[in-house]
N, C-alpha and C positions, 0 to 999 in steps of 0.2 A: 504287560503293562498290567493290563485288566484283568489277564489269568492271574496276575501273582497279589492284585492289591484290590480288589472288586470285593471278594469275600471278606476282607478284612472290614472295609466300610459297612456293607452290611452286618457283621457282627457288631460293630461301634453301636451302629443304630439300634439295632435289639437291646443291647443292652441299656440304653435308653429306658425302655418299655417298664416301669416300676411292675406293672401287673398287668397281662394281656387279656383283656377285658372283652375284646372282639379282633375277629381278625383283619378289618379295615387298619386297625394300629400296625399290624405288621406289612399290610402291603403299602402303607405310607412310607414307612420306615424303609423297605425294599425301595421303593421308587426314589425318594429321598438320595440313598446310597448311590443309586445310579447317577442322579446329578452332582453328587459330589465327587464321584470317580471321575466323572467329565471336567469336573472346575479343575479339578489335579492333573489332570492331562493339560488342560489349559494353561495352568502355572508351569509348567515342568516343560512344556516344550519350548518356551522362548530362553531357557539356559540349558537347554541340552538338545535342540534341533530336531525334537520329536516330531515326527510326520505322520500323516496317515489318521486310519482309524480302523474299528472292528465295531463287528455285531456282538450281542453278548447276550447269552441263554443260560438262565440260574435257577437250581433247584435249592428251596427251604425246605428242611422238614423241623418243624416245630409244634409241640403237643397234639400229635396224632393226625396233623394237618401238612400238605405238600401245596407250597405256593412254587408258581413257577413264571418268571418274569422273564419276558424275552421283549430285547429291541433291536430288531432287524430282519433278517429273512432265514433264521434257522428257524425248526420246526421241532414242537416237543408232542406225543402220544403216549398215551397209555393204553395197553394191549392187556385186558381183562377177560379172561374165560374165551379168546376169540373175538371178544368185542372190541373196537376201537375207540377211544375217547381222545378227542384232541384237546390239548392242553396250550395250544398256542395257535397264532396266525402271522402270518408274514407281512411284515410294512414295508411296501414297494410304491414305487409313484403310482401304479396305478389301484392300489388300496386306498392310500391316503391324498388320492387326487382332489378331493374337495377340501381337505385342511391346508394343500398345500396352495391350492387357487384363493384361498379366503384370505390368507397372509399373504400373498401377492395382490391381492385386490387392497387389503388395508395398508399396506406398506408398498405401493407402485416404488418407490426409490428402490427397493432392492432388486427390482427388474431391471434399472437401468433403461437403455432407451433399444435393450436387444430382445427385452422379452416380452409375452403378453402372457397374461394370467388365463385367457380365455383357451379353450379345447376346441378346435373344428376338426371334422369327419376325415380331412386330409391335409396336406400342406396347401397352404393358399398360394396363390401365383399372382403377380404384379399386375396380370390381366384380368384377372379377377375382380378388379377392384368396382364396386357397385351392383357387383352379382349377390346374388345369395345363396346361403350355405350353411350346412348342420352345424350348430356350434353347442356347447354348453358350460358354464359357468360355475361358482363354487356353490351355489344354490340348487343345482340341478342334478338330478340324476340320469333323466332322458333326453332327448335332444329336438332342439328347436331350428327355425330360420331366424339369420340374419343376415344385414347387407353388409359387405365385405368395405371396412374402412382402411385407412392407410396405415394407422397402428395396429390393426390385424394383419398386416404382412409381417411382423415380428415373430421370431422364432417362438413356438409354444414352451410355457413354462415345463408341462410335463409332454414330453414325444414318447413315439413307440409304444410297443406292446410287449405283455410278457416278459419273458429275460429281456428282450431290447429296450425296455421301457426305461427311461432317463431323466433325473429332475437336470433342468439346465443344460442336458445334453452331456450330464458329466456323470451323474452315479446313481447305480439302479437300486441303491436303498435309502429309507427315509428315515429310520432309525438307529442308534447305535452310537457308541463313544469315540470321542475324538474328531478327526476331520477340522480341526479347527483353520488350518492355513488351507484349504481346499477351496480353488477360486475356479471359474468357467475359464476353461483354454483360451488363450490368447487374449484374456480380459483380467480387469482387477474386480470382477464383481463376486463377492463372497456367497457361496454355498450352504456353509453353516446355519444361519438363520431359518434355512427350511429343513433342517435336519434334529428330530428331535432325540434326547438323551433319556426320555422316559420310558419305560417299559409297560407294556402290560403285563398284569399280574393275574394268573386264573389260582383257583383254590380246590385242592382234591380235598376231601374227608376220607382219612383212611380207616375210621371206626366207622364208616357206614356199610363196610363191606367186609366179608371174609376173604382174604388173599389167599392163593396158592404160590407155589414156589413158580410156578409160569406166569405169572403177573408181574408185568413189567413196565417201568417208564425208561421210553426210549428217545433220547434227544440226539438230534445230529444236525450239522452243517448243511448249507444247501448243497453243496457237493452231493449228500445223500437224495436229498429229495429233488435235486434236479431230473434224478433218473430213476427213481424209485417210487412206487405210491404208498399211501398209508397201508393199503392191503396187499402189498408184496411182503411189505416191513411184518405185517402181522402172521404171514406164511411163512417167513424166516424165522420168525420167534419161535412157532409151533414147532416147524421142520428141526431146529438145533437142539432147542431145549428138550424136546422128547428122545433125544440121542443119548444123555446124561442121567444119571441119577439126580434125584431131588436135591439131594445133600451134598454135590458134587459143586464147588464154588467155582470150578473152573468153566461151568457150563454159560455164565454173564458174558467172562470174556470173549468165550468162542464164539459166542452170539455177536457182540460189536465186530470182532473179525470178520466174522462172514458178511455181515451189512458193508464193511467198507471194501470188502473185495469185490462185493456183488456189485457195487455201485460204479467200482473201477474200471470191472470188465476182465478182458485176458487179451494180452497183446495179439496181433495177428497183421498180416501184410498192410492192413489201411489203417494202422493203429490201435488202439486197446478199444476193445468192443464187448457189448452185451450178448449175450444168448440170442437174441432177438437180431443180433447183427448192427443195433444201433450204436453209437458211441459212446463209450463209458463216461464217466463223469471226469471234467478236466479241472474242476473246483479242489478245494481244499475239502476233504473227508473227514470230519472228525465225529465220532459216535461214542456215546454213553450209556449204558444198560445200566438201569437202577433196578433189582428186586423188590419187590411192595410187600411179599409175604417172605420172611425169613427162609434160607434154604432148608429144606425138611419139615417147614411149618406150614400149617394152613390155619393160623391166627392174623 
């Protein structure tokens, strides 16, 4: 639903701009479009039994500038003359811990009697009541000691680390579209209030640089980035594009395919494996490659 309709919401919002005087107007239009898409999902789920949610990564080109909007844990990078320029960041329970904790602190009813907005250095046990343990709240980036009280025995709002981090022990991303019906397992507590549909939008001015046909914007879902670093992607960009003539349009499709196949790995006795024998990605691997300087052009 998002892949079919989100770009239409963005187009409609951009139509309302009578005169683009500042890039913040474009950013605001894109942000508003994400919210409208999420609201449409909320309306239509009632009549069509629409379940689930998705991350969204969008690129808009307008008047010489590229706008990259990300809500979720997909990622976009520009590879320009071998240099890597991040165009997004992932939104996960770890990266948005303080925003989640602040909401839990301000609206404790969202946590019920099951969760605490505080984070502890490890799971608190009943036998540790009255003892001191390292913790942090919505205002803290570092750690301090706290005396354990009865309500600290509740499950933490944010638990786990890395790819295993979860909000309310349920979901591993904190921004995206949909998930209006999502609830904590065996509970009536909704998770949607903690999930933001608003993207972070980054802007890249194409007119500030001279781009060659090997300069590209790479968009990928977490299935790519779980097993592939930015530097490995840049190396693949150089390897694949150098094998084609600059005016060969198929070079960008070949690059996208190479990135997908590289992240998936090859089948072996113990599943799909990468060259280093680590497991290939088991998640969705979607990749877009967008050239920044036209094929055969250095402008």
